[in-house]
N, C-alpha and C positions, 0 to 999 in steps of 0.2 A: 161476627168474626170476619177478619180481613184475610182473604185467600188470594194467592197468586198462582197462576199456571204458567210454566215456562216450557217452550218447545215450538212446535209447529204441526202443520199437516192435520189430518183428520183425527189423530190421537189427542192433540191439544184440545181440538174442538169438543171431542167427547168429555175430557176432564172439565171443561168450562160448563158443558150441559149438565154434568153432575154437580158441579159447585152450586148451580142455581137451585138445587134442591135442598142445600143445607147452609149456604153462606149468604150473608146480606151485603158483602162488599167484595166484589170480584175484580181482579185485574189479570190481563195476560201479557206475557213478554214473549214476543214472537220472533222467530228467525226471519232474516231477510237474505238468505243465501241461495234461494231457488233460482235456477237459471234455465228451466225448461218451460215448455208450453207458452201459454198466454203471458204468464208473469215474465219469463225470460225475453220474450218479444218486446214487451213494454219497457223493459230495462234497456235493451240494446237500442230501441228506437227513440225513446223519450228520455233516457238517462235518469230514471227514477228507480227506487228500490222495488224489488219484486212484490206485487200486492196480493198474491193468491193465498198464502198462509194467513195474512192479515184478514183477508175477506172471510175465509172459513170461520175464524174466531169471531169476527163481528156478527156473522150469521148465527152462530151458536149462542150468542148473547142477546140477539135481537128481540125486541118487544113487539115488532110489527112483523107477523108471520108472512103476510102477503108480500110486503116489500122485501123480506129476506129471500123468499122464493125468487123474486125477480133478480135479485143480486146474483143468484146462482144460475140464471139463465145463460146458456152457452150458445153462441151463434153457430149455425150449421152451414152457412153459405156466404159467398162473397168475400170482400176484403177482411171482414171481421171473423171469418171462420176460426173457430178454436178459442176465441176470446170470451170471457164471461163479462156480463154487464157490470158486475160489482168491480172487477178489476179496471175497467174503462172509466167508471165513475170515480174510482179512487185516483186514477191518473189525472182526470179532469180536475178534481178537487186540489191536487198537488199543484197544478198550474195556477188555479185561482187563488189558493191560500198561500202560495209561494214557500210551502214547507210540507214535507211528507207527513211528519207526526201530527201536524195541525190538520192535514186533509184526513187521516185516519180518525181524529177525534171528531171531525165533522161528519164523517160517514157514520160513526157510531150514534151521533145525535140524530141523524136522519132515520136511522133504524130503531131508535129509542132503546138503545141497548141497555141491558141490566148489568152494566159493568164497563170496564175501560180496557181498551187494547192499545198497546204500545209496541212499536218496532223496537228490537234490541238496539239497533243503531239506524241512523238515517244515511249513513255513508253507503256507497256502493262497494260490496265486498265479493270476493271469489273464494269458494271453498275448495281446498285441495287435500289430497290424502297422500301420505307416505306409504308405499307398498314395497314388497321385496324387489330390488332392482330398479326402483324409480318412483315416480309420482303420477297421480291422477288429477286432472284439473277440471273443476266444474262440479256442481252438485249432482246433477244427473249422472255424470260419468262415474262419481264416487259411489252413488247408490247402486249402479249396475256392475261395478267391478267384480270380477271373480277372484282377484288376488286378495289375500288377507290384508286387511287394513291395519297398519302399525300405529298410525296417528292421523289426526286430521288437523288442519290449520287454516287461517284466513290470510288472504292478501288484499289489502294491507293488513298487517298483524295487529295493529292498534287503532282500530276505528272508535271514535267516541261514542260512549253509550248514551242512549236516550235518557235524559235527566229524569223524566216522569217515571220511566221503568225502573231506575235505580231507587228512587223514593219509594215506589210501591213495594219493592222487595225488602227494603229496610223497615218499612212500617208493618209488614205482614205478620199475621199470627201463624199462618200455615202456607207452605209453598209445596206445590205439586209439580214434580219434574216428570214429563211425559204423561202417557205413553206416546209412541210414535217412533219414527226411524231413528235409531240410536245416534248414529254419527251425523246424518245429514239434516236432522231437525233439531234434537235435543242438544247434543254437544255443539252443534253449529251456532246455536244461541249463546251458549256459555263461553264460546271462544272470544266473545267481545269482552275485553279486560274489565270494564266497568261493571258489567253484569256478573262476571265471575267473582269480582272483589266484594260486590254487595251480597251475593249468596253466601260467601264466607263470613260475612260480618253480621248478618241478620240474626235476630233472636227467634225467628220463626222456626217451627218444626218443619223439617224438609223431608219430603216424602217422594221416593223414586218409585213410580209405578211401571214395573218392568213390562215389556211387551209379553203378550200371551204366546206368541209364536215367533220363531226365528224368521228373519227377512232374507229372502233368496239374494245371494251376493253379499249384501252389507253386513249381515251378522250370521251367515250360514255357519253352522258348527259351533256356535258360541253358546255356552251354558249360562245360568244365572250369574255365577260369580264373575265370569268374563264380561258380561254386560256391566255389572256394578264396577269392576275393576276398570273398564274402559272409561266409564263416566268419572270416576275418582281421578284417574290419571290425568284427565283433561281439565276437570273443574276444581280439583284440589282435594286432599285426604279428608277434609271436614266439611264436604258439601252435602252429604246425606246423613240423615238420622234413622230413617225407616225405609225398608224396602218391601213393596207389595208384590207377591208373586202368585201367579195363577196356580191353583191346586183344586182338583187334580190336573196334572200336566196334560195338555191336549195333544193330539196327532200333530206332529211337526211343531210341538211346543217348546218353550224354553226349559230345558232340564234344570231341576233344582238340585244342585250338588251341595248338600248341607255342609260337608267338611270345608270346602272352599269358602262358602258364606260365612261360616262360623268364624273362620280366620280373619275376616274383615271387621268383625266386632260391632256389626250394626243390628238394630232391631229388625226381625224378620216377621212378616205377616203373611201367612199362606191362606188364601180364600178363593172361593169360586166367584170370579167377577166377569166371567165370560158369557156372551151370547151364544146361542146354538151354532152360529156361524164362525165363532172363535175370536170375535172382536170384544172390546170392553163394554159391558152393559152399564149403561148410565145410572140406572137406578141402584144396581148392586154396588157400583163404584161410589156412588153418593153416600149410601149407608155405611160403607166401610171407612171412607175418609172422614165422614162426620163422626164416627165412633172414635177414630184415632184422635181427632181434634179434641 
């Protein structure tokens, strides 16, 4: 079965780790909107797309555990303080390969990844949010805003999609959206027009794995139908077939408002897919996604 995960951060990495338990053909389509930490520094200093979310996905699919651990090493002193080795390696490969997507592919080869990782776009983009009374600029600022997010968008608004990412989406049997930061990881990926169009055209079953808990600032006060509604308003009304919801609802969890969800007309799957800490459990998620497939 050909599966594709879309999004970013640790949430998508968890989905990819779950896919390794039931899928034999895995691809990841990853956001490049991060402007914080090591990734943001490399973007500003070298003019490359931010590699951090890409690195986490490569590590989730790595066949070489020792090298994967080295990719995650973060320097604690000197000029490299805060940088992870994997980010620096991807930056170096971008210079030697002359192309960011090719650099990501080579990093995956070195890690002996059990799947492929593609940036949503290789263009430099900036994530912005519309909030009451104005706008918020930059992925980190959007994630931390306390103002209700009305919509998010990219500048420039029409970056070209990575061709391999589009092909993977169109050829997939199952697409997993999330989990992860709703606006700054998942929706940020789908704002690339070619990625959004491919998601609408694919014959794959599209599964939105809703976050187990609300995210302070970004999705605070949003119930399950609000999460799904935000996704559909940005990605298109036909972007999702199935919604996976954590049940029972956790403390500070995403409330399951069945009346609002029923109105959306999507297939709902309520299941316990959480670790004791409230994150998504890879084995539980794999079992559920495999059964949906």
